[in-house]
C-alpha positions in Angstrom: -57.0 -26.1 128.0 -59.8 -26.2 125.4 -58.0 -23.5 123.4 -54.8 -25.5 123.3 -56.7 -28.6 122.2 -58.6 -26.5 119.5 -55.3 -25.0 118.3 -53.7 -28.5 118.1 -56.7 -29.8 116.3 -56.7 -26.9 113.8 -52.9 -27.4 113.1 -53.4 -31.1 112.6 -56.2 -30.6 110.2 -54.3 -27.9 108.3 -51.1 -29.9 107.9 -53.2 -33.0 107.0 -54.9 -31.1 104.3 -51.6 -29.8 102.9 -50.1 -33.3 102.9 -53.2 -34.7 101.2 -53.1 -31.9 98.6 -49.4 -32.7 98.0 -50.1 -36.4 97.7 -52.9 -35.8 95.2 -50.7 -33.6 93.1 -48.0 -36.2 93.0 -50.6 -38.9 92.0 -51.8 -36.6 89.2 -48.3 -35.9 88.0 -47.4 -39.7 88.0 -50.6 -40.3 86.0 -49.6 -37.6 83.5 -46.1 -39.1 83.2 -47.6 -42.6 82.5 -49.9 -41.1 79.9 -47.0 -39.3 78.2 -45.0 -42.5 78.1 -48.0 -44.3 76.5 -48.3 -41.5 73.9 -44.7 -41.6 73.0 -45.0 -45.3 72.6 -47.9 -44.8 70.2 -45.8 -42.3 68.2 -43.0 -44.9 68.0 -45.4 -47.5 66.8 -46.9 -45.3 64.2 -43.4 -44.4 63.0 -42.5 -48.1 62.7 -45.8 -49.0 61.0 -45.6 -46.1 58.5 -41.9 -45.5 58.1 -42.2 -41.9 59.1 -43.3 -40.0 62.2 -46.9 -38.7 62.4 -47.4 -35.2 61.0 -49.6 -34.3 64.0 -51.5 -35.7 66.9 -54.6 -35.4 64.8 -53.1 -38.0 62.5 -52.6 -40.3 65.4 -56.2 -39.9 66.3 -57.5 -40.4 62.8 -55.3 -43.5 62.3 -56.7 -45.1 65.5 -53.5 -44.8 67.6 -55.1 -42.4 70.0 -58.7 -42.0 71.2 -58.5 -38.2 71.5 -56.0 -35.4 71.3 -55.1 -34.0 74.7 -51.4 -33.2 74.2 -49.4 -30.5 72.4 -47.1 -31.6 69.7 -44.1 -29.9 68.0 -41.9 -31.2 65.3 -38.3 -31.5 66.4 -35.9 -29.0 64.9 -34.4 -31.6 62.6 -37.9 -32.8 61.7 -37.0 -36.4 62.6 -39.6 -36.8 65.4 -42.7 -35.3 67.0 -42.0 -33.8 70.4 -45.0 -34.2 72.8 -45.8 -32.1 75.8 -48.7 -32.0 78.2 -51.6 -29.8 77.3 -51.4 -28.3 80.8 -49.9 -24.9 81.5 -49.4 -25.7 85.2 -45.9 -26.3 86.7 -45.2 -29.6 88.4 -43.8 -30.0 91.9 -40.3 -30.5 90.5 -40.5 -27.2 88.6 -41.2 -28.6 85.1 -44.1 -27.6 82.9 
């Protein structure tokens, strides 16, 4: 009887840890999405203020639009905007980088 209880307790703890890890990952991803939306908003504001997109994230930092540079930026193929991506190399739960 003790073995059955111990096995049930171990399974409960294991599944609980997996669920907690998954919830934490989802919270971090949501925070990352919110930060990305804020960053894109700052790029739009810079573009409106200066009549052109920023040349780099460093320009956003030096102009006071961002506190620090934690993102990767690439010019669009047409050069009309600055594309921003997370600095992380990890893959999200929905399969995106």
